[in-house]
C-alpha positions as MATLAB code, in Angstrom:
seq = 'XXXXXXXXXXXXXXXXXXXXXXXXXXXXXXXXXXXXXXXXXXXXXXXXXXXXXXXXXXXXXXXXXXXXXXXXXXXXXXXXXXXXXXXXXXXXXXXXXXXXXXXXXXXXXXXXXXXXXXXXXXXXXXXXXXXXXXXXXXXXXXXXXXXX';
ca = [
     -35.485   -6.076    2.586;
     -31.943   -4.807    3.010;
     -31.161   -1.777    5.088;
     -28.614   -0.296    7.447;
     -29.586   -0.030   11.101;
     -27.838    0.631   14.367;
     -26.652   -2.552   16.042;
     -27.807   -3.508   19.520;
     -26.560   -6.088   21.988;
     -28.984   -8.600   20.425;
     -26.860   -8.425   17.242;
     -23.649   -9.409   19.039;
     -23.708  -13.114   18.096;
     -24.145  -12.278   14.415;
     -21.373   -9.656   14.490;
     -19.011  -12.099   16.218;
     -19.805  -14.672   13.495;
     -18.988  -12.104   10.773;
     -15.756  -11.145   12.525;
     -14.709  -14.802   12.775;
     -15.600  -15.497    9.135;
     -13.656  -12.490    7.838;
     -10.561  -12.273   10.030;
      -8.061  -14.642   11.607;
      -5.352  -13.318   13.922;
      -6.408   -9.665   13.782;
      -9.997  -10.014   14.858;
     -11.874   -8.532   17.761;
     -12.998  -10.702   20.654;
     -16.644  -11.059   21.664;
     -15.947   -8.794   24.636;
     -14.365   -6.093   22.446;
     -17.234   -6.228   19.964;
     -19.755   -6.022   22.795;
     -18.002   -2.909   24.062;
     -18.026   -1.348   20.590;
     -21.773   -1.982   20.280;
     -22.890   -0.860   23.734;
     -20.313    1.428   25.332;
     -17.846    2.940   22.879;
     -18.285    6.532   21.804;
     -19.448    5.960   18.291;
     -21.784    3.496   16.686;
     -22.016    0.071   15.174;
     -24.268   -0.416   12.156;
     -25.392   -3.636   10.517;
     -26.938   -4.745    7.256;
     -29.450   -7.572    7.382;
     -31.018   -9.548    4.584;
     -33.634  -12.251    5.157;
     -33.393  -11.718    8.935;
     -29.666  -12.499    8.893;
     -26.877   -9.999    9.552;
     -24.528   -9.925    6.560;
     -22.202   -6.985    7.309;
     -21.239   -4.486    9.975;
     -19.223   -1.347   10.533;
     -17.966    0.106   13.796;
     -17.066    3.796   13.942;
     -15.660    5.737   16.875;
     -14.870    9.340   17.687;
     -13.806   11.479   20.623;
     -15.476   14.597   21.905;
     -13.859   17.833   20.804;
     -12.259   16.273   17.721;
     -13.287   16.504   14.105;
     -12.283   12.937   13.319;
     -14.443    9.832   12.944;
     -12.510    6.574   12.716;
     -13.728    3.497   10.926;
     -12.618    0.967   13.481;
     -13.826   -2.162   11.730;
     -15.861   -3.072    8.671;
     -16.661   -6.578    7.482;
     -18.966   -8.297    5.011;
     -19.563  -12.044    5.121;
     -17.634  -13.674    2.250;
     -20.813  -15.097    0.710;
     -22.490  -11.665    0.820;
     -19.746   -9.719   -0.954;
     -20.344   -8.035   -4.295;
     -23.827   -6.819   -3.355;
     -22.950   -3.243   -2.419;
     -23.045   -3.792    1.346;
     -19.573   -2.295    1.868;
     -20.649    0.819   -0.036;
     -23.833    1.091    2.021;
     -21.785    0.967    5.221;
     -19.320    3.595    3.958;
     -22.271    5.829    3.027;
     -23.719    5.367    6.524;
     -20.369    6.267    8.105;
     -20.248    9.484    6.061;
     -23.769   10.425    7.165;
     -22.979    9.601   10.788;
     -19.739   11.615   10.641;
     -21.608   14.679    9.404;
     -24.255   14.238   12.111;
     -21.444   14.260   14.698;
     -19.930   17.373   13.054;
     -16.794   15.502   12.029;
     -14.840   16.933    9.115;
     -12.849   13.813    8.281;
     -12.965   10.039    8.466;
      -9.829    7.972    9.015;
      -9.061    4.275    8.897;
      -6.272    1.766    8.665;
      -6.324   -0.953    6.033;
      -3.985   -3.811    5.225;
      -1.766   -2.841    2.304;
      -2.602   -6.181    0.676;
      -6.406   -5.822    0.923;
      -7.104   -4.877   -2.692;
     -10.896   -5.039   -2.377;
     -11.064   -2.719    0.606;
      -8.511   -0.339   -0.920;
     -10.578   -0.086   -4.104;
     -13.724    0.682   -2.091;
     -12.009    3.355   -0.021;
     -10.323    5.007   -3.011;
     -13.632    5.001   -4.913;
     -15.096    6.931   -1.969;
     -12.366    9.559   -1.948;
     -10.137    8.225    0.817;
      -6.487    9.077    0.298;
      -3.416    7.318    1.646;
      -1.880    9.499    4.334;
       0.946    7.199    5.394;
       2.111    3.656    5.964;
       2.262    1.987    9.367;
       4.859   -0.817    9.304;
       4.078   -4.130   11.047;
       0.546   -3.011   11.916;
      -1.037   -6.444   11.682;
      -0.292   -9.649   13.569;
       1.355  -11.226   10.519;
       3.714   -8.260   10.102;
       1.842   -6.705    7.191;
       1.842   -2.932    7.005;
      -1.288   -0.784    7.007;
      -2.167    2.292    5.043;
      -3.526    5.143    7.121;
      -6.259    6.705    4.977;
      -8.232    9.940    5.306;
     -11.420   11.230    3.752;
     -11.980   14.963    4.132;
     -15.707   15.693    4.286;
     -15.556   19.462    3.863;
];
């Protein structure tokens, strides 16, 4: 059974493994991921299949703002193409509405064609370019999805 559920500290090892499998220089440390799961203002959601975590998304927001930020999203390479990214985007939209947020923002590597296609398919629009955003000097697109 595949479903999206809120991550807990018991999911940390699996989330760290996903992070390490998906990213190199620009990945979060175990400590940062632990903070995102247990202390950050937001939520971390996972998708499991066969009792194994295959994907996660971390979203954050601040009180008194209307903005939810997708902080990180990752799907294990061997689990891609199964709709997990879409399920996580759908969950972030639902969570944003529950928190009374009117928009979702994110940054994405300008060279990440797969992620860009997913975001554009979901109505995200490029709002600007951030030069040298990533460790390797690659720029990022700042993207926004208006929910209203």
